[in-house]
N, C-alpha and C positions, 0 to 999 in steps of 0.2 A: 036730396044727398042723400047715400049713404053710410052709415054708418059702419067702422071697424069692428070686429067684435075680439075680445082680449083673450092673446094667447096662454092656454092652459097648459099644463103639463101634467098628467095623469100617471105619475110615478108607480102605482100600483099593475097598469094598461104595459107600460114600460117593462118591467118587469116580468111579465106576464110572457111580452113578445120574444125577450131576451130567454126565457125559460124557456121555451115552444121551440127557441131554433137547437137547442140539446138537446130534444127528446128524439126517442128512435133514431139516433145518427147510426147508418152502417159504416161498423167500421173496413169493410171492403173496399165500398166505394165512397172514399172521401171529396171527388171532385163532384158531388153530387149535394155536399152538405150546405147548410145556409153559410153568407159571406161571414158571419161572425165566427163558428167554430171553425171556420178554415181560414181568417185571419188569425186565430188564436194556434192553432195548428203549424200555421207557418211560422210564428215569433216562439214557438218550443223547437222547433228544428232551428230555429235559425243560433238560440242562445245554446244549447245541444252542440251543434258545429263549433261556437265562439268556447265551448268549454273543452270542447276532444284541442281546438287549435293552442289553446292556451298552455295545455295538460302535455301537449305532444311537443310544441315549439317552445313556448317562452318557458315551460319547467326547465327542460335540458336548456335555455340558455342561463336561466337563474344558476344552475350548477355552475357550469362554464366561469360566470361572473366570481363567483364563490370562489373556484380554483385559480382563477387569475389573478385576485383580491390577494389568497396566500400567498400565490408565485410572487407576488407585485413587492411583499416584505422581503421574499429570499433576494431578489433581485437588489434590494436596494440595503439589504446585510452585503453581497456579492460587492455591489457598488463600493460601498464604507471601507472595506477588507481594501478591494485595490484603489481605490484613493488613498487608503495609507501605504501601500507599498509604494504609490508614481510618487507619493512625495519625498520618501527616504530613496528611489531608486539609484540616486548617487551612491547613497551609503551602502545598499546590497550591494551593487556591483564591486565598490571597493574590496568590499567583503569577498563575494565572489574571487575575484582577481588574488586577494592572499590564501583563499583556500585552494587555488589551480595552482598557484606556488611553492603552496607547502605540499600538495600533491606531487608535485615536480620535482623536488627535493626527495621527498622519498623514494620515489620511485627511481631516482639516481643512486641510491644506498641498495636496488636490488640488481643482483648480480643477472645477465642472460646467461644463456645455457652456456657458451662457450666460455666464462669466466669462472662456472661451478670448479673446474678442477684449481684454477688458480687459488678461490678462496678456499678451497678444503685446507690446502699447502699452509694458505697463512693460519688457517685453527693449529693444525698440527707443529707447525713453528713455533707459534704464541707459547705452546705448551714445554716444547725443548725449548725454548729458549729460559724458561725457567726453572730448568733442570727437571722437570718432569717424565716421567718416566707411562708410556703407553703401555695399557696391556691390551687395552679394545678400542678400535676406531673402525667402526663399521657403518659407510652410510646404508640408509633403507631405503625405500621404495616410495617415490616421486607422488606424492598428494596433488593433483589438478585440480584447481580451484577457478574462480570464475577468472580470474582477471591474473594470476597468479599462483606458480606453483612452487610447493613448499616437501623440504628433504631434511626428514632426524637423519638426525646421526646418531650413533650410541656410541658413549663413551667411558671409557675407565682409565683413572692414569692415577700415579703415585706419587705422593711427594711429601715435601714440608709442608705445615699451617699457612704458611704465610705466601708462598710459593705456590699455593691453591690457590688462596685467593688473588693474587697479584695476575693467573692465568686467567680468573673469569675475568679479572678487569680488562686485560688484555683482549677478551673476545667482545666484550662490552662495548668497546671502543674501537672493533674495524671500522675500515670503512665501509662495510657492507653490514646490513644488518643480521645478526646474531642472535639467538635467542638460548640461553641454556632452562632445561626441565626437568625436575622430576631427581631435584639433588639428593646423593644421601653423599654422606661421608663416614667411614668408617676407620677406625686403628687397626694399620695393617698385622693382619694376625703373625705371631710369632713363630718362626722355625721349630718345631720341634717341643712348643708349647713353654721354651723359653725367650720373654720377652726382653730378657737385655741383651741379647744378639743382635736387634735390630738397632739400628738408629734412632737416637729419641725424637718424637713428631713426627715420625714416620706417619702417616696417613692415606687411605685409596678415597676417590672421590670415583663415583658415578653418576651419569647424567645423560638427559638427550639432549642434543645442543641442535638447533632448529634455523633451519637458515631458507632465503624465501629465494624466490626468482622473478621475474616477470615472464608474460608468456607471450612467445613470437606469435606473427599477425596467424599464421596457419593452426596454433594450436589455440588460440583466440576463437577462431572461427571452429574449429573443430568442438571442442567443449561449451558453445553455442548453442549448434546443432545436435551434439548429446543432450543436452540441457531438452531444449525443444521436441524431442524425442522421448524424454521421459526417463533416458538413462541416468544411471548415477553417475559422479565423479570417476572420470579415468585415473588411473595411475599408471605411473612409468619409471624403470627403473633408474 
């Protein structure tokens, strides 16, 4: 009966065989390499391909993930803000209606182009009704704004102190918006330098009254076109 010989591994011999496979390798003919160098070359190429794929694809994905994470926080903040608005939506709508009503009331106090002559007459009558003497009443150039027009009026009136104060109050209480600017009140100079010849308490008030009117639709359109074209606000006499 035959007896089996025990398997023995000569480690030095194995190392020598492996070393011999890496000896005298021709880099120009890798296809002729022994199996072990060839396998290691394929493994190195696969690892290099995986590294390049990670660098080119995965790193971009990581960058996008970081950007989306930052965007997520922004969206959460926007959501909270909009949620607060949604909760208070009814109250905000009420406030909007109140503001619209207030704006409408103000617009009703602005005369139209056809009403400007009547408004100028009202200012003049307010002064005459208080016994004032108009020395100057000169409307200036109309300045066109975005949604309204502004008309300055140069005034110079003379009269008693209380009459001038009452005139200013009457102008403020007109149904249309009129404001007084650059008020200068001086004593009336005496003729010939003799103050005793003048009535007691006579004063002169110089001021600029400003009144406002809303623009016609055609004027609004023209103003918007001028603004888009980069032109300054127009003015009309």
